[in-house]
PyMOL commands that place a pseudoatom at each C-alpha (Angstrom):
pseudoatom trace, name=CA, resn=UNK, resi=1, chain=A, elem=C, hetatm=0, pos=[117.160, 84.140, 44.608]
pseudoatom trace, name=CA, resn=UNK, resi=2, chain=A, elem=C, hetatm=0, pos=[118.860, 85.461, 47.664]
pseudoatom trace, name=CA, resn=UNK, resi=3, chain=A, elem=C, hetatm=0, pos=[117.709, 88.549, 48.851]
pseudoatom trace, name=CA, resn=UNK, resi=4, chain=A, elem=C, hetatm=0, pos=[120.679, 89.008, 51.042]
pseudoatom trace, name=CA, resn=UNK, resi=5, chain=A, elem=C, hetatm=0, pos=[122.483, 89.883, 47.931]
pseudoatom trace, name=CA, resn=UNK, resi=6, chain=A, elem=C, hetatm=0, pos=[119.700, 92.409, 46.668]
pseudoatom trace, name=CA, resn=UNK, resi=7, chain=A, elem=C, hetatm=0, pos=[119.715, 94.849, 49.645]
pseudoatom trace, name=CA, resn=UNK, resi=8, chain=A, elem=C, hetatm=0, pos=[120.918, 98.297, 48.916]
pseudoatom trace, name=CA, resn=UNK, resi=9, chain=A, elem=C, hetatm=0, pos=[120.699, 101.711, 50.893]
pseudoatom trace, name=CA, resn=UNK, resi=10, chain=A, elem=C, hetatm=0, pos=[118.623, 104.496, 49.685]
pseudoatom trace, name=CA, resn=UNK, resi=11, chain=A, elem=C, hetatm=0, pos=[121.804, 106.509, 49.317]
pseudoatom trace, name=CA, resn=UNK, resi=12, chain=A, elem=C, hetatm=0, pos=[123.243, 103.867, 47.029]
pseudoatom trace, name=CA, resn=UNK, resi=13, chain=A, elem=C, hetatm=0, pos=[119.834, 103.973, 44.897]
pseudoatom trace, name=CA, resn=UNK, resi=14, chain=A, elem=C, hetatm=0, pos=[120.307, 107.720, 44.538]
pseudoatom trace, name=CA, resn=UNK, resi=15, chain=A, elem=C, hetatm=0, pos=[123.868, 107.338, 43.396]
pseudoatom trace, name=CA, resn=UNK, resi=16, chain=A, elem=C, hetatm=0, pos=[123.388, 104.433, 41.035]
pseudoatom trace, name=CA, resn=UNK, resi=17, chain=A, elem=C, hetatm=0, pos=[119.896, 104.536, 39.835]
pseudoatom trace, name=CA, resn=UNK, resi=18, chain=A, elem=C, hetatm=0, pos=[120.709, 104.100, 36.009]
pseudoatom trace, name=CA, resn=UNK, resi=19, chain=A, elem=C, hetatm=0, pos=[122.783, 101.022, 36.890]
pseudoatom trace, name=CA, resn=UNK, resi=20, chain=A, elem=C, hetatm=0, pos=[120.270, 99.432, 39.258]
pseudoatom trace, name=CA, resn=UNK, resi=21, chain=A, elem=C, hetatm=0, pos=[117.564, 99.912, 36.682]
pseudoatom trace, name=CA, resn=UNK, resi=22, chain=A, elem=C, hetatm=0, pos=[119.646, 98.027, 33.959]
pseudoatom trace, name=CA, resn=UNK, resi=23, chain=A, elem=C, hetatm=0, pos=[120.579, 95.465, 36.605]
pseudoatom trace, name=CA, resn=UNK, resi=24, chain=A, elem=C, hetatm=0, pos=[116.964, 94.887, 37.406]
pseudoatom trace, name=CA, resn=UNK, resi=25, chain=A, elem=C, hetatm=0, pos=[115.930, 94.354, 33.884]
pseudoatom trace, name=CA, resn=UNK, resi=26, chain=A, elem=C, hetatm=0, pos=[118.755, 91.847, 33.224]
pseudoatom trace, name=CA, resn=UNK, resi=27, chain=A, elem=C, hetatm=0, pos=[118.462, 89.837, 36.542]
pseudoatom trace, name=CA, resn=UNK, resi=28, chain=A, elem=C, hetatm=0, pos=[114.823, 90.176, 37.224]
pseudoatom trace, name=CA, resn=UNK, resi=29, chain=A, elem=C, hetatm=0, pos=[115.250, 89.747, 40.792]
pseudoatom trace, name=CA, resn=UNK, resi=30, chain=A, elem=C, hetatm=0, pos=[113.604, 92.231, 43.242]
pseudoatom trace, name=CA, resn=UNK, resi=31, chain=A, elem=C, hetatm=0, pos=[115.985, 94.797, 45.294]
pseudoatom trace, name=CA, resn=UNK, resi=32, chain=A, elem=C, hetatm=0, pos=[115.270, 95.615, 48.742]
pseudoatom trace, name=CA, resn=UNK, resi=33, chain=A, elem=C, hetatm=0, pos=[116.024, 99.321, 49.686]
pseudoatom trace, name=CA, resn=UNK, resi=34, chain=A, elem=C, hetatm=0, pos=[116.821, 100.316, 53.101]
pseudoatom trace, name=CA, resn=UNK, resi=35, chain=A, elem=C, hetatm=0, pos=[116.536, 103.617, 54.807]
pseudoatom trace, name=CA, resn=UNK, resi=36, chain=A, elem=C, hetatm=0, pos=[118.356, 104.005, 57.962]
pseudoatom trace, name=CA, resn=UNK, resi=37, chain=A, elem=C, hetatm=0, pos=[119.030, 100.445, 58.235]
pseudoatom trace, name=CA, resn=UNK, resi=38, chain=A, elem=C, hetatm=0, pos=[115.661, 99.236, 58.020]
pseudoatom trace, name=CA, resn=UNK, resi=39, chain=A, elem=C, hetatm=0, pos=[114.022, 97.663, 54.766]
pseudoatom trace, name=CA, resn=UNK, resi=40, chain=A, elem=C, hetatm=0, pos=[111.418, 100.054, 53.533]
pseudoatom trace, name=CA, resn=UNK, resi=41, chain=A, elem=C, hetatm=0, pos=[110.726, 99.205, 49.800]
pseudoatom trace, name=CA, resn=UNK, resi=42, chain=A, elem=C, hetatm=0, pos=[111.174, 96.658, 47.227]
pseudoatom trace, name=CA, resn=UNK, resi=43, chain=A, elem=C, hetatm=0, pos=[111.563, 97.453, 43.513]
pseudoatom trace, name=CA, resn=UNK, resi=44, chain=A, elem=C, hetatm=0, pos=[111.608, 95.141, 40.480]
pseudoatom trace, name=CA, resn=UNK, resi=45, chain=A, elem=C, hetatm=0, pos=[111.603, 95.305, 36.614]
pseudoatom trace, name=CA, resn=UNK, resi=46, chain=A, elem=C, hetatm=0, pos=[108.174, 95.370, 34.949]
pseudoatom trace, name=CA, resn=UNK, resi=47, chain=A, elem=C, hetatm=0, pos=[107.933, 92.136, 33.539]
pseudoatom trace, name=CA, resn=UNK, resi=48, chain=A, elem=C, hetatm=0, pos=[108.568, 90.491, 36.966]
pseudoatom trace, name=CA, resn=UNK, resi=49, chain=A, elem=C, hetatm=0, pos=[105.767, 92.708, 38.421]
pseudoatom trace, name=CA, resn=UNK, resi=50, chain=A, elem=C, hetatm=0, pos=[103.610, 91.687, 35.711]
pseudoatom trace, name=CA, resn=UNK, resi=51, chain=A, elem=C, hetatm=0, pos=[104.251, 88.104, 36.139]
pseudoatom trace, name=CA, resn=UNK, resi=52, chain=A, elem=C, hetatm=0, pos=[103.443, 88.497, 39.878]
pseudoatom trace, name=CA, resn=UNK, resi=53, chain=A, elem=C, hetatm=0, pos=[100.252, 90.267, 39.318]
pseudoatom trace, name=CA, resn=UNK, resi=54, chain=A, elem=C, hetatm=0, pos=[98.956, 87.580, 36.984]
pseudoatom trace, name=CA, resn=UNK, resi=55, chain=A, elem=C, hetatm=0, pos=[100.189, 84.997, 39.533]
pseudoatom trace, name=CA, resn=UNK, resi=56, chain=A, elem=C, hetatm=0, pos=[98.173, 86.628, 42.272]
pseudoatom trace, name=CA, resn=UNK, resi=57, chain=A, elem=C, hetatm=0, pos=[95.095, 87.044, 40.048]
pseudoatom trace, name=CA, resn=UNK, resi=58, chain=A, elem=C, hetatm=0, pos=[95.235, 83.336, 39.348]
pseudoatom trace, name=CA, resn=UNK, resi=59, chain=A, elem=C, hetatm=0, pos=[95.835, 82.450, 43.112]
pseudoatom trace, name=CA, resn=UNK, resi=60, chain=A, elem=C, hetatm=0, pos=[92.762, 84.519, 43.850]
pseudoatom trace, name=CA, resn=UNK, resi=61, chain=A, elem=C, hetatm=0, pos=[90.530, 82.708, 41.191]
pseudoatom trace, name=CA, resn=UNK, resi=62, chain=A, elem=C, hetatm=0, pos=[91.704, 79.500, 42.642]
pseudoatom trace, name=CA, resn=UNK, resi=63, chain=A, elem=C, hetatm=0, pos=[90.906, 80.446, 46.306]
pseudoatom trace, name=CA, resn=UNK, resi=64, chain=A, elem=C, hetatm=0, pos=[87.452, 81.614, 45.113]
pseudoatom trace, name=CA, resn=UNK, resi=65, chain=A, elem=C, hetatm=0, pos=[86.779, 78.273, 43.401]
pseudoatom trace, name=CA, resn=UNK, resi=66, chain=A, elem=C, hetatm=0, pos=[87.999, 76.268, 46.255]
pseudoatom trace, name=CA, resn=UNK, resi=67, chain=A, elem=C, hetatm=0, pos=[85.578, 78.307, 48.566]
pseudoatom trace, name=CA, resn=UNK, resi=68, chain=A, elem=C, hetatm=0, pos=[82.715, 77.766, 46.271]
pseudoatom trace, name=CA, resn=UNK, resi=69, chain=A, elem=C, hetatm=0, pos=[83.419, 74.037, 46.346]
pseudoatom trace, name=CA, resn=UNK, resi=70, chain=A, elem=C, hetatm=0, pos=[83.449, 74.210, 50.121]
pseudoatom trace, name=CA, resn=UNK, resi=71, chain=A, elem=C, hetatm=0, pos=[80.002, 76.021, 50.332]
pseudoatom trace, name=CA, resn=UNK, resi=72, chain=A, elem=C, hetatm=0, pos=[78.527, 73.364, 47.658]
pseudoatom trace, name=CA, resn=UNK, resi=73, chain=A, elem=C, hetatm=0, pos=[78.168, 76.201, 45.119]
pseudoatom trace, name=CA, resn=UNK, resi=74, chain=A, elem=C, hetatm=0, pos=[79.259, 73.685, 42.180]
pseudoatom trace, name=CA, resn=UNK, resi=75, chain=A, elem=C, hetatm=0, pos=[77.428, 71.654, 39.597]
pseudoatom trace, name=CA, resn=UNK, resi=76, chain=A, elem=C, hetatm=0, pos=[78.664, 68.516, 37.855]
pseudoatom trace, name=CA, resn=UNK, resi=77, chain=A, elem=C, hetatm=0, pos=[79.993, 69.327, 34.343]
pseudoatom trace, name=CA, resn=UNK, resi=78, chain=A, elem=C, hetatm=0, pos=[77.396, 67.171, 32.688]
pseudoatom trace, name=CA, resn=UNK, resi=79, chain=A, elem=C, hetatm=0, pos=[74.363, 69.306, 33.992]
pseudoatom trace, name=CA, resn=UNK, resi=80, chain=A, elem=C, hetatm=0, pos=[76.151, 72.578, 32.952]
pseudoatom trace, name=CA, resn=UNK, resi=81, chain=A, elem=C, hetatm=0, pos=[76.616, 71.234, 29.330]
pseudoatom trace, name=CA, resn=UNK, resi=82, chain=A, elem=C, hetatm=0, pos=[73.127, 70.011, 28.980]
pseudoatom trace, name=CA, resn=UNK, resi=83, chain=A, elem=C, hetatm=0, pos=[71.777, 73.362, 30.278]
pseudoatom trace, name=CA, resn=UNK, resi=84, chain=A, elem=C, hetatm=0, pos=[74.060, 75.206, 27.799]
pseudoatom trace, name=CA, resn=UNK, resi=85, chain=A, elem=C, hetatm=0, pos=[72.887, 73.129, 25.140]
pseudoatom trace, name=CA, resn=UNK, resi=86, chain=A, elem=C, hetatm=0, pos=[69.198, 73.421, 25.800]
pseudoatom trace, name=CA, resn=UNK, resi=87, chain=A, elem=C, hetatm=0, pos=[69.961, 77.425, 25.978]
pseudoatom trace, name=CA, resn=UNK, resi=88, chain=A, elem=C, hetatm=0, pos=[71.584, 77.195, 22.573]
pseudoatom trace, name=CA, resn=UNK, resi=89, chain=A, elem=C, hetatm=0, pos=[68.719, 75.260, 21.070]
pseudoatom trace, name=CA, resn=UNK, resi=90, chain=A, elem=C, hetatm=0, pos=[66.218, 77.763, 22.258]
pseudoatom trace, name=CA, resn=UNK, resi=91, chain=A, elem=C, hetatm=0, pos=[67.950, 80.503, 20.639]
for i in range(1, 91): cmd.bond("trace and resi %d" % i, "trace and resi %d" % (i + 1))
show_as sticks, trace
zoom trace
């Protein structure tokens, strides 16, 4: 993905909104919108946005897990399974 091809001015966005929305859905690449020559916002299709959000959530979970490992807040899987089986037997 080359963002240099995906940069448009806000006036272009205003004049070609329907076309831009259609292309975003087809190409699934973000579009950088500039105002007074300065990048201001990025727009993207909803499917790509949802994928990005899911990826971010998974990365946060991974980072949390790595942090817990570094702090020693982990148990061997065998111990966890043993505890779960005991709990299940008690009920």
